[in-house]
C-alpha positions in Angstrom: 30.7 -12.4 -4.8 27.1 -11.1 -4.5 24.4 -11.8 -6.9 22.1 -8.9 -7.7 18.4 -9.6 -7.4 16.4 -8.5 -10.4 13.6 -6.1 -9.4 10.1 -7.2 -9.7 8.4 -5.7 -12.8 5.8 -3.0 -12.1 2.4 -3.5 -13.8 -0.4 -1.0 -14.3 -3.0 -1.0 -11.4 -0.6 -3.1 -9.3 -1.2 -6.1 -11.4 -5.0 -6.1 -11.2 -6.4 -8.3 -13.9 -9.9 -9.0 -15.1 -8.8 -12.5 -16.2 -7.6 -13.3 -12.7 -10.8 -11.8 -11.2 -12.9 -14.0 -13.5 -11.0 -17.2 -12.6 -11.3 -16.4 -8.9 -15.1 -15.9 -9.2 -15.4 -19.3 -11.0 -13.4 -21.0 -8.4 -15.6 -19.5 -5.6 -18.8 -20.7 -7.2 -17.4 -24.2 -7.4 -17.5 -24.4 -3.6 -20.8 -26.1 -3.0 -20.7 -25.7 0.8 -20.2 -21.9 0.6 -22.9 -21.6 -2.0 -25.4 -23.5 0.2 -24.4 -21.5 3.3 -24.8 -18.1 1.7 -27.7 -18.7 -0.7 -29.9 -20.8 1.6 -29.5 -19.5 5.1 -30.4 -15.8 4.6 -33.7 -16.6 2.7 -34.6 -19.2 5.4 -34.0 -16.6 8.1 -36.2 -14.2 6.2 -39.0 -16.7 6.1 -38.6 -17.3 9.9 -38.6 -13.7 10.8 -40.7 -12.2 8.0 -43.6 -14.5 7.5 -44.5 -16.2 10.8 -47.5 -13.9 11.4 -50.0 -12.7 8.8 -50.0 -9.1 10.1 -46.4 -8.6 9.1 -47.4 -8.4 5.4 -50.6 -6.6 6.1 -49.3 -4.0 8.5 -48.1 -0.8 6.8 -44.8 0.6 7.9 -42.7 3.4 6.5 -42.8 3.1 2.7 -44.3 -0.4 2.6 -45.0 -3.1 5.1 -43.1 -4.8 8.0 -42.2 -7.8 5.7 -40.4 -5.4 3.4 -38.4 -4.0 6.3 -37.4 -7.5 7.4 -36.5 -8.3 3.7 -34.0 -5.4 3.6 -32.5 -6.5 6.9 -32.1 -10.1 5.8 -30.6 -8.9 2.4 -28.0 -7.0 4.4 -27.4 -10.1 6.5 -27.1 -12.2 3.3 -24.7 -9.7 1.8 -22.6 -9.7 4.9 -22.6 -13.5 5.1 -21.7 -14.1 1.5 -19.0 -11.4 1.3 -17.4 -12.5 4.6 -17.4 -16.2 3.6 -15.9 -15.4 0.2 -13.2 -13.3 1.7 -12.4 -15.8 4.4 -11.6 -18.5 1.8 -8.2 -16.9 1.6 -7.4 -19.0 4.7 -7.5 -22.1 2.5 -5.0 -20.5 0.1 -2.7 -19.7 3.0 -2.7 -23.3 4.1 -1.9 -24.4 0.5 0.9 -21.8 0.2 -0.8 -20.0 -2.7 -0.7 -16.5 -1.1 3.1 -16.8 -0.7 3.5 -17.9 -4.3 1.6 -14.8 -5.4 4.4 -12.7 -3.8 6.7 -14.0 -6.5 4.5 -12.3 -9.1 4.1 -8.6 -9.9 0.7 -8.6 -8.1 0.7 -6.0 -5.4 -1.0 -6.4 -2.0 -3.6 -3.7 -2.8 -4.5 -5.3 -6.2 -4.8 -8.7 -4.5 -7.0 -7.3 -1.8 -9.2 -5.5 -4.3 -9.6 -8.6 -6.4 -10.6 -10.7 -3.4 -13.1 -8.1 -2.2 -14.7 -8.0 -5.7 -14.9 -11.8 -5.7 -16.5 -11.9 -2.3 -18.9 -9.2 -3.2 -20.1 -11.3 -6.1 -21.2 -13.9 -3.5 -22.8 -11.1 -1.5 -24.8 -10.0 -4.6 -26.1 -13.5 -5.2 -27.3 -13.7 -1.6 -29.1 -10.3 -1.8 -30.9 -11.5 -5.0 -31.9 -14.8 -3.4 -33.4 -13.0 -0.3 -35.3 -10.5 -2.5 -36.7 -13.1 -4.8 -38.1 -15.0 -1.8 -39.4 -11.8 -0.3 -41.3 -10.8 -3.4 -43.2 -14.1 -3.3 -43.8 -14.0 0.5 -45.5 -10.6 0.5 -42.9 -7.8 0.9 -44.3 -4.6 -0.4 -42.3 -1.4 -1.2 -41.8 0.8 -4.3 -39.6 -0.6 -7.0 -37.0 2.1 -6.5 -36.6 1.0 -2.9 -36.1 -2.6 -3.9 -33.3 -1.5 -6.3 -31.7 1.2 -4.1 -31.7 -0.8 -0.9 -30.4 -3.9 -2.7 -27.6 -2.0 -4.3 -26.6 -0.4 -1.0 -26.6 -3.8 0.7 -24.5 -5.2 -2.0 -22.0 -2.4 -2.4 -21.7 -2.1 1.4 -20.9 -5.7 1.6 -17.4 -4.8 0.4 -16.7 -3.8 4.1 -17.3 -7.4 5.1 -15.4 -8.9 2.2 -12.4 -7.0 3.7 -13.4 -8.3 7.1 -13.4 -11.8 5.8 -10.0 -11.3 4.3 -8.7 -9.9 7.6 -10.0 -12.9 9.5 -8.8 -15.3 6.9 -5.2 -14.1 7.4 -5.6 -13.8 11.1 -7.0 -17.3 11.8 -5.8 -20.8 10.6 -7.9 -22.4 7.9 -9.4 -25.1 10.1 -10.8 -22.5 12.6 -11.9 -19.5 10.5 -15.5 -20.5 9.8 -16.0 -21.9 13.3 -15.1 -18.5 14.6 -16.9 -16.4 11.9 -20.3 -18.2 12.2 -21.0 -17.2 15.8 -19.3 -13.8 15.4 -21.5 -12.8 12.4 -24.6 -13.8 14.3 -23.5 -11.6 17.2 -22.8 -8.7 14.8 -26.2 -9.2 13.2 -28.0 -8.9 16.6 -25.8 -6.0 17.6 -26.5 -4.2 14.4 -30.3 -4.5 14.7 -30.9 -7.0 11.9 -32.8 -9.6 13.8 -34.3 -7.4 16.5 -34.8 -3.6 15.9 -32.8 -1.3 18.1 -34.6 0.8 20.7 -34.5 4.6 20.5 -32.6 4.9 23.8 -30.5 2.9 26.2 -27.0 1.6 26.5 -27.4 -1.1 23.9 -28.5 1.1 21.0 -25.6 3.5 21.9 -23.0 0.6 21.8 -24.6 -0.8 18.6 -23.6 2.4 16.8 -20.0 1.4 17.1 -20.4 -2.1 15.7 -19.5 -2.9 12.1 -22.9 -3.8 10.9 -24.8 -0.8 12.3 -23.7 1.5 9.5 -24.6 -0.8 6.6 -27.9 -1.8 8.0 -29.0 1.8 8.7 -27.9 3.1 5.2 -29.5 0.1 3.4 -32.8 0.7 5.2 -32.6 4.5 4.7 -34.6 4.7 1.5 -37.4 2.7 3.2 -37.4 4.4 6.7 -36.2 8.0 5.9 -33.9 8.3 9.0 -32.9 11.7 10.3 -29.9 13.4 8.8 -27.9 12.9 12.1 -28.6 9.2 12.1 -27.6 8.8 8.5 -24.3 10.8 9.0 -23.4 8.5 12.0 -24.2 5.4 9.9 -22.1 6.6 6.9 -19.2 7.5 9.3 -19.4 4.0 10.8 -19.4 2.4 7.4 -16.4 4.4 6.2 -14.3 3.8 9.4 -14.8 0.1 9.5 -14.1 -0.2 5.7 -10.7 1.6 6.2 -9.8 -0.5 9.2 -10.6 -3.9 7.6 -8.9 -3.1 4.2 -5.8 -1.8 6.0 -5.8 -4.8 8.4 -6.1 -7.2 5.5 -3.3 -5.6 3.5 -1.0 -5.6 6.6 -1.7 -9.2 7.3 -1.2 -10.1 3.7 2.3 -8.5 3.8 3.2 -10.2 7.1 2.0 -13.6 5.8 4.1 -13.5 2.7 7.2 -11.5 3.8 9.3 -14.6 4.1 9.1 -15.2 0.3 
């Protein structure tokens, strides 16, 4: 005699819930280590790179000064760091068996991934605000519309790295994920031209165009630097391709991680 298995109920939007989203955001902000890591390090890096020499705030560049250019770069770095760290916290849930328990609910993988991305982006937004507040006091100078536009691009684009954090959180064990992500994010920041501007020609700038951070960094700085149309198209394509790859990878690994339930 076989027992029929009752089908899982189907909910609107795959089970996406604002209540669940709010609870996840509150839980993230209770993690003091993550808060310190994502809200302190990017502003400190900005101070190191953006205010060591007086000429950086006095020297005009593009639509402002050099300090403003560095502020945008560090805002992108902060958004990336915050979003990736927030997404990677899923590794802790895996270790606790929480992700497998979620497969017993009507929550679908896509809704779960979207929820986690939004939670991680909340941390990315906090990091962008922290960098820009410090930059405003240190001497960054650019029109207000660039402050707003570049900050929004850095924040919205951090969704790519929230998906990246989820992908790595499912790929690596919880005890190793941040040890791997820390150096990896630093390498991506250098490759994407956040710490050192990319040259106009050569093999390294060419390779950098294929790295995940190049697209977001270029698009976020676009209101400030007015890049060529060709450069902007390449950056947008880079951003779109990596976003698709990371979201798809996170969804696939989520299914694989929970298929035994």
